NUGUMI-803633 format. One record per residue (C-alpha): residue number from 0; y negated, z negated, x. Coordinates in Angstrom, 1 decimal. Each point is the difference from the previous one (the first is absolute). Layout:
% residues N
<atom resi="NUM" north="Y" up="Z" east="X"/>
...
***
This chain:
% residues 251
<atom resi="0" north="-87.8" up="-91.3" east="133.9"/>
<atom resi="1" north="-2.7" up="-0.9" east="-2.5"/>
<atom resi="2" north="1.1" up="0.4" east="-3.8"/>
<atom resi="3" north="-2.7" up="0.2" east="-2.6"/>
<atom resi="4" north="0.7" up="-2.4" east="-2.8"/>
<atom resi="5" north="-0.7" up="1.7" east="-3.6"/>
<atom resi="6" north="-2.8" up="-2.5" east="-0.6"/>
<atom resi="7" north="-1.9" up="0.8" east="3.3"/>
<atom resi="8" north="0.2" up="3.8" east="-1.1"/>
<atom resi="9" north="-1.2" up="-0.5" east="-3.3"/>
<atom resi="10" north="-2.7" up="-2.3" east="1.1"/>
<atom resi="11" north="-1.0" up="2.4" east="2.8"/>
<atom resi="12" north="0.2" up="3.0" east="-1.9"/>
<atom resi="13" north="-2.2" up="-1.4" east="-2.9"/>
<atom resi="14" north="-2.6" up="-1.4" east="2.6"/>
<atom resi="15" north="-0.3" up="3.2" east="1.8"/>
<atom resi="16" north="-0.4" up="2.2" east="-2.8"/>
<atom resi="17" north="-2.3" up="-2.1" east="-2.0"/>
<atom resi="18" north="-3.2" up="1.0" east="2.0"/>
<atom resi="19" north="-1.3" up="2.4" east="2.6"/>
<atom resi="20" north="-0.6" up="3.8" east="0.1"/>
<atom resi="21" north="3.0" up="2.2" east="-0.5"/>
<atom resi="22" north="0.1" up="3.5" east="1.9"/>
<atom resi="23" north="-1.6" up="2.9" east="-1.7"/>
<atom resi="24" north="3.6" up="2.0" east="0.6"/>
<atom resi="25" north="3.1" up="-1.4" east="-1.3"/>
<atom resi="26" north="2.1" up="2.3" east="2.5"/>
<atom resi="27" north="-1.5" up="-0.6" east="3.4"/>
<atom resi="28" north="-1.4" up="-3.1" east="1.5"/>
<atom resi="29" north="-0.7" up="1.6" east="3.3"/>
<atom resi="30" north="-0.8" up="3.6" east="0.6"/>
<atom resi="31" north="-0.5" up="1.3" east="3.6"/>
<atom resi="32" north="-1.2" up="3.6" east="0.3"/>
<atom resi="33" north="-0.2" up="2.0" east="3.5"/>
<atom resi="34" north="-1.3" up="-3.3" east="1.7"/>
<atom resi="35" north="-0.8" up="0.3" east="3.7"/>
<atom resi="36" north="-0.9" up="-2.5" east="2.5"/>
<atom resi="37" north="-0.8" up="0.6" east="3.7"/>
<atom resi="38" north="-1.1" up="-2.6" east="2.6"/>
<atom resi="39" north="-1.8" up="1.2" east="3.0"/>
<atom resi="40" north="-1.0" up="3.5" east="1.0"/>
<atom resi="41" north="1.2" up="3.1" east="1.7"/>
<atom resi="42" north="2.5" up="-0.8" east="2.6"/>
<atom resi="43" north="0.4" up="-3.6" east="-0.9"/>
<atom resi="44" north="0.1" up="0.6" east="-3.8"/>
<atom resi="45" north="2.7" up="-1.9" east="-1.8"/>
<atom resi="46" north="1.2" up="1.7" east="-3.1"/>
<atom resi="47" north="1.2" up="-3.1" east="-2.0"/>
<atom resi="48" north="0.2" up="1.9" east="-3.4"/>
<atom resi="49" north="0.3" up="3.9" east="-0.6"/>
<atom resi="50" north="-0.3" up="1.5" east="-3.3"/>
<atom resi="51" north="1.9" up="-2.9" east="-1.8"/>
<atom resi="52" north="0.5" up="0.4" east="-3.7"/>
<atom resi="53" north="2.2" up="-2.1" east="-2.3"/>
<atom resi="54" north="-0.3" up="-2.0" east="-3.3"/>
<atom resi="55" north="1.6" up="-3.5" east="-0.6"/>
<atom resi="56" north="0.9" up="-0.7" east="-3.7"/>
<atom resi="57" north="-0.8" up="-3.3" east="-1.5"/>
<atom resi="58" north="2.5" up="-2.5" east="0.2"/>
<atom resi="59" north="2.0" up="1.4" east="3.0"/>
<atom resi="60" north="0.9" up="-1.6" east="3.2"/>
<atom resi="61" north="-0.6" up="2.7" east="2.5"/>
<atom resi="62" north="1.2" up="-0.3" east="3.7"/>
<atom resi="63" north="-1.9" up="1.7" east="2.8"/>
<atom resi="64" north="2.1" up="0.7" east="3.0"/>
<atom resi="65" north="-0.7" up="1.4" east="3.5"/>
<atom resi="66" north="-0.1" up="-1.0" east="3.4"/>
<atom resi="67" north="-3.0" up="-1.9" east="1.8"/>
<atom resi="68" north="-3.0" up="2.2" east="0.3"/>
<atom resi="69" north="1.2" up="2.3" east="-2.9"/>
<atom resi="70" north="-3.1" up="-1.0" east="-2.1"/>
<atom resi="71" north="1.4" up="-2.4" east="-2.5"/>
<atom resi="72" north="-2.7" up="-3.1" east="0.6"/>
<atom resi="73" north="-2.7" up="2.9" east="-0.1"/>
<atom resi="74" north="1.1" up="1.1" east="-3.3"/>
<atom resi="75" north="0.4" up="-3.3" east="-1.4"/>
<atom resi="76" north="-3.6" up="-1.0" east="1.3"/>
<atom resi="77" north="-1.5" up="3.2" east="-1.6"/>
<atom resi="78" north="1.9" up="-0.8" east="-3.5"/>
<atom resi="79" north="-1.4" up="-3.5" east="0.2"/>
<atom resi="80" north="-3.5" up="1.0" east="1.0"/>
<atom resi="81" north="0.0" up="-1.6" east="3.3"/>
<atom resi="82" north="-0.5" up="3.3" east="1.7"/>
<atom resi="83" north="-1.3" up="3.3" east="-1.2"/>
<atom resi="84" north="1.3" up="3.4" east="0.4"/>
<atom resi="85" north="-1.5" up="2.9" east="1.6"/>
<atom resi="86" north="0.8" up="2.2" east="-2.9"/>
<atom resi="87" north="1.8" up="0.0" east="-3.2"/>
<atom resi="88" north="0.4" up="-2.0" east="-3.1"/>
<atom resi="89" north="1.4" up="-3.6" east="-0.7"/>
<atom resi="90" north="0.2" up="-1.5" east="-3.5"/>
<atom resi="91" north="1.1" up="-3.4" east="-0.7"/>
<atom resi="92" north="0.4" up="-1.5" east="-3.4"/>
<atom resi="93" north="-2.1" up="3.1" east="-1.4"/>
<atom resi="94" north="-2.7" up="-0.5" east="2.7"/>
<atom resi="95" north="-0.9" up="2.5" east="2.4"/>
<atom resi="96" north="-0.5" up="-1.8" east="3.4"/>
<atom resi="97" north="-1.7" up="2.7" east="2.0"/>
<atom resi="98" north="-3.8" up="-0.4" east="-0.5"/>
<atom resi="99" north="0.0" up="-4.0" east="-1.0"/>
<atom resi="100" north="-2.2" up="-2.2" east="1.8"/>
<atom resi="101" north="1.2" up="-3.1" east="1.7"/>
<atom resi="102" north="-0.9" up="-2.4" east="-2.8"/>
<atom resi="103" north="1.8" up="2.3" east="-2.6"/>
<atom resi="104" north="3.1" up="0.3" east="2.5"/>
<atom resi="105" north="0.1" up="-3.9" east="0.2"/>
<atom resi="106" north="0.0" up="-0.3" east="-3.7"/>
<atom resi="107" north="3.0" up="2.4" east="-0.5"/>
<atom resi="108" north="1.9" up="-1.7" east="2.8"/>
<atom resi="109" north="-0.8" up="-3.5" east="-2.0"/>
<atom resi="110" north="0.8" up="1.3" east="-3.4"/>
<atom resi="111" north="3.0" up="2.5" east="0.6"/>
<atom resi="112" north="1.5" up="-0.4" east="3.6"/>
<atom resi="113" north="2.1" up="-2.5" east="1.6"/>
<atom resi="114" north="0.9" up="0.0" east="3.7"/>
<atom resi="115" north="3.1" up="-1.5" east="1.8"/>
<atom resi="116" north="0.0" up="0.2" east="3.8"/>
<atom resi="117" north="2.7" up="-0.3" east="2.7"/>
<atom resi="118" north="-1.9" up="-3.1" east="1.5"/>
<atom resi="119" north="-0.1" up="-1.7" east="-3.3"/>
<atom resi="120" north="-3.7" up="-0.9" east="0.4"/>
<atom resi="121" north="0.2" up="-3.6" east="-1.4"/>
<atom resi="122" north="-2.7" up="-2.6" east="1.0"/>
<atom resi="123" north="1.9" up="-2.6" east="1.8"/>
<atom resi="124" north="-2.0" up="-2.9" east="-1.0"/>
<atom resi="125" north="0.6" up="0.6" east="-3.8"/>
<atom resi="126" north="3.2" up="-0.7" east="-2.0"/>
<atom resi="127" north="2.0" up="2.7" east="-1.5"/>
<atom resi="128" north="-1.6" up="-0.7" east="-3.3"/>
<atom resi="129" north="-3.4" up="0.1" east="1.4"/>
<atom resi="130" north="0.6" up="3.4" east="1.9"/>
<atom resi="131" north="1.1" up="1.5" east="-3.2"/>
<atom resi="132" north="-3.2" up="-1.3" east="-1.7"/>
<atom resi="133" north="-2.4" up="1.3" east="2.4"/>
<atom resi="134" north="-0.7" up="3.4" east="-1.8"/>
<atom resi="135" north="-0.4" up="-2.2" east="-3.2"/>
<atom resi="136" north="-2.6" up="-2.1" east="1.6"/>
<atom resi="137" north="-1.8" up="3.1" east="1.2"/>
<atom resi="138" north="-0.2" up="1.4" east="-3.7"/>
<atom resi="139" north="-1.1" up="-3.7" east="-1.1"/>
<atom resi="140" north="2.8" up="-0.4" east="-2.4"/>
<atom resi="141" north="-0.1" up="-3.2" east="-1.8"/>
<atom resi="142" north="2.3" up="-2.8" east="1.7"/>
<atom resi="143" north="2.4" up="-0.5" east="-3.0"/>
<atom resi="144" north="0.7" up="3.8" east="0.1"/>
<atom resi="145" north="0.2" up="0.5" east="3.6"/>
<atom resi="146" north="2.7" up="-2.9" east="0.2"/>
<atom resi="147" north="1.9" up="1.5" east="-2.9"/>
<atom resi="148" north="0.0" up="3.3" east="1.7"/>
<atom resi="149" north="0.9" up="-1.3" east="3.4"/>
<atom resi="150" north="2.7" up="-2.0" east="-1.4"/>
<atom resi="151" north="1.5" up="3.0" east="-1.8"/>
<atom resi="152" north="0.0" up="2.2" east="2.9"/>
<atom resi="153" north="1.7" up="-2.5" east="2.3"/>
<atom resi="154" north="2.6" up="-0.4" east="-2.5"/>
<atom resi="155" north="0.4" up="3.7" east="-0.2"/>
<atom resi="156" north="0.6" up="0.4" east="3.8"/>
<atom resi="157" north="2.3" up="-3.1" east="-0.1"/>
<atom resi="158" north="-2.2" up="-2.4" east="1.8"/>
<atom resi="159" north="-1.1" up="-2.6" east="-2.9"/>
<atom resi="160" north="1.3" up="-2.8" east="2.2"/>
<atom resi="161" north="-2.0" up="1.2" east="3.0"/>
<atom resi="162" north="-3.5" up="0.0" east="-1.4"/>
<atom resi="163" north="-1.1" up="-2.9" east="2.2"/>
<atom resi="164" north="1.3" up="1.4" east="3.3"/>
<atom resi="165" north="-2.3" up="1.7" east="2.5"/>
<atom resi="166" north="1.2" up="3.3" east="1.7"/>
<atom resi="167" north="1.2" up="-1.6" east="3.1"/>
<atom resi="168" north="2.6" up="-2.1" east="-2.0"/>
<atom resi="169" north="1.5" up="3.3" east="-1.7"/>
<atom resi="170" north="2.3" up="2.3" east="1.4"/>
<atom resi="171" north="-1.0" up="3.7" east="0.6"/>
<atom resi="172" north="1.5" up="1.2" east="-3.4"/>
<atom resi="173" north="-1.6" up="-2.8" east="-1.9"/>
<atom resi="174" north="-3.3" up="0.9" east="1.6"/>
<atom resi="175" north="0.2" up="3.5" east="-1.1"/>
<atom resi="176" north="0.8" up="-0.8" east="-3.5"/>
<atom resi="177" north="-3.2" up="-2.4" east="0.0"/>
<atom resi="178" north="-1.9" up="3.3" east="1.0"/>
<atom resi="179" north="1.7" up="2.0" east="-2.7"/>
<atom resi="180" north="-1.1" up="-2.7" east="-2.5"/>
<atom resi="181" north="-3.6" up="-0.1" east="1.3"/>
<atom resi="182" north="-0.1" up="3.9" east="-0.3"/>
<atom resi="183" north="1.0" up="-0.2" east="-3.6"/>
<atom resi="184" north="-2.7" up="-2.7" east="-0.8"/>
<atom resi="185" north="-2.6" up="2.2" east="-1.2"/>
<atom resi="186" north="2.4" up="1.9" east="-2.4"/>
<atom resi="187" north="0.0" up="3.4" east="2.3"/>
<atom resi="188" north="1.5" up="3.2" east="-1.5"/>
<atom resi="189" north="0.6" up="1.1" east="3.6"/>
<atom resi="190" north="1.7" up="-2.0" east="2.9"/>
<atom resi="191" north="-0.4" up="1.7" east="3.4"/>
<atom resi="192" north="2.6" up="-1.4" east="2.5"/>
<atom resi="193" north="-0.1" up="0.9" east="3.8"/>
<atom resi="194" north="3.3" up="-1.0" east="1.7"/>
<atom resi="195" north="0.4" up="-3.2" east="-2.2"/>
<atom resi="196" north="3.4" up="-0.5" east="1.4"/>
<atom resi="197" north="-0.9" up="0.8" east="3.8"/>
<atom resi="198" north="0.3" up="-3.6" east="1.1"/>
<atom resi="199" north="3.0" up="-0.9" east="-2.0"/>
<atom resi="200" north="3.8" up="-0.1" east="0.6"/>
<atom resi="201" north="1.8" up="2.8" east="-1.8"/>
<atom resi="202" north="1.4" up="-2.5" east="-2.9"/>
<atom resi="203" north="-3.4" up="-1.5" east="-0.4"/>
<atom resi="204" north="-1.8" up="3.3" east="0.1"/>
<atom resi="205" north="2.3" up="1.4" east="-2.8"/>
<atom resi="206" north="-0.7" up="-3.1" east="-2.1"/>
<atom resi="207" north="-3.7" up="0.6" east="0.3"/>
<atom resi="208" north="0.5" up="3.6" east="-0.9"/>
<atom resi="209" north="2.0" up="-1.0" east="-3.0"/>
<atom resi="210" north="-2.6" up="-2.2" east="-1.1"/>
<atom resi="211" north="-2.6" up="2.9" east="0.3"/>
<atom resi="212" north="2.2" up="2.0" east="-2.1"/>
<atom resi="213" north="0.5" up="-2.8" east="-2.7"/>
<atom resi="214" north="-3.8" up="-0.5" east="-0.1"/>
<atom resi="215" north="-0.7" up="3.8" east="-0.5"/>
<atom resi="216" north="2.6" up="0.3" east="-2.7"/>
<atom resi="217" north="-0.9" up="-3.3" east="-1.7"/>
<atom resi="218" north="-3.8" up="0.8" east="-0.1"/>
<atom resi="219" north="-0.2" up="3.8" east="0.0"/>
<atom resi="220" north="-1.9" up="-0.5" east="3.4"/>
<atom resi="221" north="0.1" up="3.1" east="2.2"/>
<atom resi="222" north="0.9" up="-0.6" east="3.8"/>
<atom resi="223" north="-0.3" up="2.2" east="2.9"/>
<atom resi="224" north="1.8" up="-1.7" east="3.0"/>
<atom resi="225" north="0.1" up="1.3" east="3.6"/>
<atom resi="226" north="3.2" up="-0.7" east="1.9"/>
<atom resi="227" north="2.0" up="1.2" east="2.8"/>
<atom resi="228" north="3.3" up="-1.8" east="-1.0"/>
<atom resi="229" north="2.4" up="2.7" east="-1.6"/>
<atom resi="230" north="2.1" up="-3.1" east="-1.4"/>
<atom resi="231" north="-2.9" up="-0.8" east="-2.4"/>
<atom resi="232" north="-0.7" up="3.6" east="-1.2"/>
<atom resi="233" north="2.9" up="0.0" east="-2.7"/>
<atom resi="234" north="-1.8" up="-3.0" east="-1.7"/>
<atom resi="235" north="-3.2" up="2.4" east="-0.8"/>
<atom resi="236" north="-0.2" up="2.2" east="-3.0"/>
<atom resi="237" north="-1.4" up="2.9" east="2.1"/>
<atom resi="238" north="-0.3" up="0.5" east="3.9"/>
<atom resi="239" north="-2.7" up="2.3" east="1.6"/>
<atom resi="240" north="0.3" up="0.9" east="3.6"/>
<atom resi="241" north="-2.9" up="0.4" east="2.5"/>
<atom resi="242" north="0.2" up="1.9" east="3.1"/>
<atom resi="243" north="-2.8" up="0.7" east="2.3"/>
<atom resi="244" north="-2.5" up="-0.6" east="-2.9"/>
<atom resi="245" north="1.8" up="2.2" east="-2.5"/>
<atom resi="246" north="2.3" up="-0.6" east="-2.9"/>
<atom resi="247" north="3.3" up="1.8" east="1.1"/>
<atom resi="248" north="2.7" up="-1.3" east="-2.6"/>
<atom resi="249" north="0.1" up="-1.8" east="-3.3"/>
<atom resi="250" north="2.9" up="-1.8" east="-1.4"/>
***
């Protein structure tokens, strides 16, 4: 289990709140209103989302549960601007996504959203530090600032001593921690995680979820995490259930 040091929390908090745009609403980071998404037509139509509405306050870790095919991944993709709803409204960090162009969506993802995937998505030829630094290189962050940010994030996720190792030299849990550090590189206000513990054993998965919770609470970041593992739901501040494309229960 990763434990944040007091120094790491202070440094990260100061770094993440010294720059960047703040959402226009202090209450909700994500607002979804009557969102519908259907793939295909007529007899072959798949209704992935049906009139979905909910809000996520800033600074919460929200678990999204449901069976495979319930619409979890589609919902995360719509909120992350990777897919477009057929109807409805989606607001992230005070910005309405519906109607934005591809360049505007790209800028929103770059400035406000971090993604964590089940498959880790690390580049095998790069070290842990280089993987974490990729988003910073894309933003042309100066080398000194980039190296300081990468070192801080690897310390945060408990991998300061593994900076020079490549993904193939790390365990699954360590790779996912690198992926979380990379998702935090550009100081996002929202983390979207799709089954981040799906390839991990129960103990390692719980450790990763506890890390996500620590990150959320130490930085006032909002996280929406899709998971099918009931053992992990207790860690969340709130639980939403999707069934056949609808929100049917909140806890």
